[in-house]
N, C-alpha and C positions, 0 to 999 in steps of 0.2 A: 926768509922762507919761502918753501915752494907755491907753486900754484895745488896742488896737489897738497900741501900739509896746513895750507890756508882754507882750504874744503873740506877736511877734515878737523875743522878745528869747528866751522861753524856747523856742521852736521852732528859732531858730540854733543851738544845736548840734546839729543832728539831722539825719538824710540823706535817712530818710524817716520820713514820720507820715500817722496816721490819720484819717478823719474825729472819731471817736467820742476820740481823743487831744486834738487840737484842742477838742473840746466838751468835754472833763474840763479841760484848760488854762483855758478861759474861763470856766466855772465857780468856779474854785479865784482865779482876779483879784475876780471883782464877789462871790463867798463868797456864792452863792444860783447854785438849781438856776432855768436858762436853757433855752427850747424850743430846738428843734438848728434847724430854719427859720431862727428868726431869729438864732442864731450864726454859719450858716453867710451870708446876708447879710449881716451887719452888721460880720464881720468875717473868715471867711475867703477868701468872696468879690473882697472888696478886694484882699487879698495872693495871690490871681491876677491880678486883673489888674495890677499890678504888678510883676510875673513874678520877687514874691518864693515864691509854691507856683507848684510845675506840675503839673496833672494826668496821674498816671499810667493811671489806672482809677477808674471809678467809688470814691469816698470813700479815697481814699488817695493820697497829693499828692509830690513829691520836692521838698524843700526847698534852693532855688536861691539864697538867699542871699547876697552876695558872703563873707562871712565864716565862712559852712555849711562843713560836716565838707570838703565832695568836692561838685564843679560832674558828678561823675556818679552817678546815680543805684548804688546797689553792688544785683546781682543779688540777694546772698543774707540782703538787709534787706529786698527788695520780696519775698522767695518769702515772708519771714515774715509780711509782715502781709498778708497776701492773704486766709488763713483763720485763724482761731484755735485749731481743732484739723490740727495738718498735722506735716508734719517733711518735712527736705531728703534727697531721696535719689539713688538711682542714677547718672548721668554728673557730677551738680552734687556731688553729695556726696563722687567723688573727686576735682573740683575743688575743696570748700572744704577736704578733707585736704592738699591741693596732691600729688598722684598720678594725677593725669588725662593719658594719655601727649597728648590734644589736646583744643586750647582747644572748646569747642560755645560757640554763640549762642542755645542752647535751655536751659530749667531747669523740670525735671520738681517740682512739688511736691506729696508724696502727701497726699493727702487720704482721706476714706472717701466713700464712694456720695452720700450724704445731700448733702455737701460740697464736690460738685463748682462749680468756674464753671468761663465760659466763657475759652477760653484767649485769649492781649492779645500784641502787644507792645510794648514799650517800648526806647527806644534802643538798638534793632536786638538785642534781646533778646527770644525770646517765651517765656512763662510759659504751661506746662504741667500741666492736670493728670495723677497719673495714682491710679489708684485705688486701696485698697485697702483690709479690712473693720479691719486689724491697725495701729493708729497709735501702738501703746504699748511693742510686745515690740521689747526694742533700742534703744530710740531714749535720747538723751541732750541735756540744754541745755548750750547752749556759748556765753561770753563772747564779745560779737566788734562789734568796733570803738563799745563802750560802751554795747551793746542786749546781749539775750537772743534766741540762735535755737537750734531744735528738729531734730538730726541723725540720723540713723541709724549704730549703730556700725561700725566697722570689719568685724566679723564679720557684721552683716545687709548690708553693702555687699556685702559678699564674695559672700552667696549670692545678693540682687537681681543682682548684677556677670552670674554666671552664670547665672543664672533667664532675666533679660532682655536677654539678648548685645546681640540687637537691638538696644535703645535705649540700649545703648552704643555703637553705632557698630559692629556686629560682632565677631566671635573676636579679630579682633587687638587690638582698640582695648582689648579688655577684658583680652586676655591681657598688654597692656604695661602697660596701666594698673594690673594687679594683680600684676604683679611687684615693684613698687617701693611695694605697699601693706606697708609695716610694723607690728610693733605688737602684731599680729592676738595674741587668746588664741584657739589652737584649739582646747583643752575646748568652751570657749564656742562655738565656730562648729559644731560636730558635735553639742552638746546642740540648740542652734536648728535644726542643719537637719533631725536626727532625728524631731524635733517639727511638720516640714513635713508628713510622711507623704506623699512627695512623691518614686518614687521614678525620674524620668529627673530629677528635679532633686540628687537626692541622688548618683544614679551620676555625674555630672559636675562635682557638688563632688569626689565622690573624685580625677574622674581629674586635674579641674584643679592640687588638692594637689597632687598627686604629681608631674606634670608641671615646679609649680615650685620644688618641695622641690629637684630637680637643676639649675633654673636659677636661684636667687634667694638672694641671701642672708639676704633676710627670711624665710625660708621651712627654712633649716636644721634648729634648732631642732625642726621639727615630727616628733612620735614615730612609732613604727613602731606603737606602743600605740593613739594614736589614728587612724593611719589604719585600724588594724583594727578599733576599733567603729563606725567609718565602715560599711566592709565586713561587716562579720554583720549589719547592717541591709539588704545586698541580697537584694531576692527575687524570684521571678518571669520570665517571658524574658527573653529578648536583647533590648538594642534598640539604636537607629542615634543616634547622638550627634548626627550633623543628618538629619534628616528627607528622606529618598530618594538618601542621598546612602553608597553601599557603602564598606567596606573591611574589614581585618585586625578579627578579635575579639580584646575587649580581656579575658579572662577572668575577671579580677580586679574586673571593674568590668559585666564582662556588657552591653559596651558595643562596638558597632561603628564603630570610629575610622579617618575620611576619610587616609590615609599621608601627607597633607602636612598635618594637623593641626599640628602640632607645629613645624612654618613660620613658624604664625601670628605665635606670640612672636619669631621671627627677623625677619618682615619680607620674607622671601623673597619 
């Protein structure tokens, strides 16, 4: 068996592979350190020409062997290979948990500002960076299709959805998606939101939690003491739930809430 054939054997079970992973495989086969440009010219490029590897972006490839796991590049695996320090969040995390109300052709890969990358598209899916300074709080590692990926917990996801409802697809998509997001530890969620020290976000979160408690079976066990803990941290003047849109004042959360807000959940 040639070195190129052995490399094929090693990557055949993968869906997405990086240049670094190819280099490591070749070094193990040769049992010696080898210059990466030589590895690309001698081993990776011939596989690309034969159609066994398809370039997703620089240093990232889709394994397209007939016996590879899938003919499609899994969006979560692609997202997990763009940057070493990252996590999958926002609507993509809703999709990962199987709770998104709608399917999006965009994946937000959450990275630190210094790890920003240029947005790109592959197989009708757009991969775009979402910049955040915190990529460690409430982030977990999950086994997925033989690989490991990093995704935010459901508690952080809830907060992200409320904070960035515009990136989720608007309030209707946000509420309908969160409605089915079961398994949330509400004490953990409240502790996380309080640490954010963001009044607008805290109030919105409290409002949405109470709305879902009345509308979704997954929120029925939300205890009043937990809600009270959140409410006790409400400070300052009244705010608008939606900037520039008037509505009655919810005195509990000190928010002016449009009269039709709850209808987003019902899709009316």
